[in-house]
N, C-alpha and C positions, 0 to 999 in steps of 0.2 A: 504494500500500500504506500502511496506517495501523496504528500500534502501538496495541494495545487494552489497556484495563484490564478487570477482571472485571465491574464494574457496566456498563461500556459494552457488553460482550458480551451482557449480558442485554437491553439495549435493542435490539441489532441481531442478535438470535438467528437471524433468517432468513438472514443473510449469513454465508457460510462464512469460516473463518479458517484460517491456515496458519502453520507455524513460519517464522521469518525465514530467508532463504537464508544458508548458511554460506560461500558462495564467490562471487567475482566472476568472470564468464566471461572467460577469456583464450583466445587462439588462434582467435578468430572468423575464418573465411575472409574475405578482403578482395578484392573485384573492382574493379580500376581500369578503368573503361570506355574509357580512352584507351590502355590497354596493348594492343599487337598480339597478346598471348597471352590476351586477355580470355576467349575462348571456352573455353579450357582451365581458366581460373580459375573460370568460372561452373560448369562441370561438377563441379569439386572442391567448390565451394560447395553444389551440389545434393546431392552425396553426403553432406555433413555435415548438410544439411537446413535450414541457416540461414546467411546470409552478409550482409556489409555491402558496399554499393556506394558508391564514391567517384569523384571526377572525372566526375560525371554531367551536368554542364552545366545543372543545374536552377536557374533564376533565384530567388535568395533573396527577391526582392521579392514573388513570387507566394506563397511560403510565409508571409511576414510579413503580407501583406494578408489572406489567408484566416484566419490565426490571430487577427488583430485582430477580424475580423467574428465569428468563432466565440466568442471570449471576451466580446465585447460582448453576445452572446446569453446565454451561460451565466451571466454576472454579473447578468442582469436578474432581476426578481422571479419567484418560482416560478409565480405565477398567470399571468404572461405566457408563460412557457415552456410551461406545460401547454396553452395554446391550440394549440400545434403538435403535440400528441399526442392520444390515445395512438398509438403507431406501428401501421401497418397493412400491411406491416411498416415502411414508410417513415415518417419523421417523427421526433419527439422522444420519447425514452424515458428513464425514470429508475429505476434499481435493478433493475427486472425486465428480463431479457435473453431475448428470443425467446419462443417459444410453449411451452417445456417446463417452465416454472416456475423457471428459474434466476434467481438474484438476485445482485447485487454492489454494491459501493460505487462507483457509476458513474452518469453521465448521458451521453447520447449523441444524435447525429443520424445517421440512416441514410437515404441517398439512392441512387437509381438513377443510374448515370453517364451514361445516355442523356439529353441535354438535352430531348428531345421528350417525355419521360415524367416530368419533374419536376412534381410535383403542386402544387396551390394550397397545400396544407398545408405543403409544403416551402418555398414562397416566403414564407409568413408567419413563418418562423423569424427573419427579420431585417426585421420589418415597417416599420422606419423607412426603410431603404434597400434594398429588395428587389433592385433592379437592380444595386447595388454588390455585394451578396452573389452574385448570379447571375454577374456578370462575374468575380469572384474565384474562384468555384467552377469555372466553365468553363475559365479559364486554368489552374488547378491540375490539374484532372482530365485535360485534353488533354495536358499535359506528362508527367504520370505514366503515362498510357496509352502514350504514345510511348516512354518509358523501358522500360515493361514489354514492349512489342513487341521493342525492341532486345535486351533480356535473353533473351527466349524464342528469338529468332533465333540468339543466341550459344549457347544450350543445344543447339539443333538442329545448328548448325555443329559444336559440340564432339562431338556424338554421331554425326555423319556421316549424318544423316537427310535425306531429300528428300521434298517440296520444302521450301525454307528457311522458308516462311511457314506450315507445317503447324499450328503452335500460335499464332503471332501473329495470323493471320487470324481466329481465334476471338474475339480481343479487338476487332479493328477492325470486325467484323461489326455492322451497325446493330441487329441483334436480340440482341446480347450482353447477358447479364443480370448484368454486372459491377456492383458496388456500391461506394459510398464511405461510410466511417464516420468520424465525428469523436467520439472518446472523450474525455470530460473526467472527471478523477478529482479532485474537490474536496477541500480539506483538511478535517480534522475536529479542530479544536483541543481539543475536550472529550475526545477519545480519546487525547491525547498523554501518557499515563502509562505507566510501565514495566509491560508485561504479557507481553512476550516473544513475542507473536504478532502477525501482520499481518491486517488486514481485507482480504479479497480484492476487487479491483475487477472484473476480468473473469476468471472462473475457468478452470480447466484445460480445454483443448480442443485439437483439431486443426482445421486449416482445410480445407474440402472442395474448394476451387477449385484452379486451376492454381498460382498463386502469390498471396501476400499481400505488398503493399508497405507497410511501416510507416515512419512518420517521427515521431520523438519530439522533445520539447523537451529542455532541459538537466537535467531532473529524472529521477532513476532510478525504476524501478518495473517495467520489463519483465523477465520471467523466462522461461527456456526449460528444458525437461526434457532432460537428457543421456541418453545410451544406458544409463548405469548406474542410471538412475532418480532421480538427484539433481537438484535444481533449482539453477540458477545465475542470478545477476543480470547482465543485459546492461548494460555501461557506456553511458550516454547519449552520443549524438553528434548534435547538432542540425544538423550540416552534411552528414550522410550519410543514406542510406536503408538500411533493413534488409529483406531478402527472406526470407520464410518459405515453404518449399516445401510446396505443398498436396497433399492426398491424390490429386487428379486427375492431377497431373504424375507422381506415382509410378506411378499406374495406366497413364498413357500410355506409359511405358517398356515396359509389358507388353502394348501394343497395345489397351488399354482406353480408348477415347476418348469415352465417354459422360460429359461433363463437367458439373459443377454450379458455377454462379457463377464464370465464367472468371477474374475478377480481383476481389480485395478490396483496396481502398485504405484504409489506416488512418492518420489523423492523431491522435496521442496527445498530449493536453494534461494533463500531470501538474503539480500544484502543490506547492510546498514544504510539508513537514509530513506528506507521504504516503510518505516514504522509510523 
C-alpha cells in the first residue's frame, strides 16, 4: 500500500485507491501444528475464514533462497522482466491483474506448481541461473504443498469426515491445477506525501480455490475484510504462514466438490514505503 498525493492520483488514475485501514487485526486464530488439538484449532480457524499457522517445521533457508532469487529478478531492468511476459496466464505481469481489466500497484510471477508444466517463459525469469531458481522453486512448493495437505487432513479430522484424504488428494493429484504466485509491491517514493489514501496493490477479492497459503515478509500491507464490512491490517509475521479459506472449501462443506484451482500459494514481497 502506498500513500498518495492528488497529483500522483492523476498519474495513476487507472489504479484504485482506498482509505487507510483504521484498525490492526487482533485475535487472529492461531494453529500450532505441533498441538495435539490442532484439528480443532484448524476448524475454528476455518470458521473465522483466516488463520495463522505456527510451528510448521518449514525450513527458513528455503524461504530465504527463493526470496533472494525473486528479488534478484524484480530488481532487474524493466526491459529484462518484460521478456518473461506478458502472462498467458503464467509468467511475469505488471499492474494488470488477470483477464478482467483489473489493475494494481503490483508486479508478479505466476507459475503452475506442477514441475512438468513449467514453461520456457517461466525459466527465463531468472535467466542467469535458471536451474538455481528451479531448485529453489521446487523445494519451496513441495514443502508448502505438504503443509497444505496436512492442514486439509486436520480440517477433515476436525469435521469427522471420511476418508481422511478426501481434500488433500486433490492437491497431490498430478493433474492438480494449483498455482504459485510471487507478488512484489515496489515502493513509490514520489507518492510518499500526505494524501490520506492508499494505492491498492492487489484489490478486493475472494479466493476461489480450497485454501490460499500466504507468506509475507516483515512489511505490513495485507488486509482482510471483517464480517462487519470493515477492513483491518494483518500484522506481518515472516516466521509464520497465513491461511485464507477459499470459496471451494466453503462449498465442500455443503457437498459441492467441483473445485477450481485447488491450492494458491502466495509469497508476498512488500517493500518499505508501501505501508
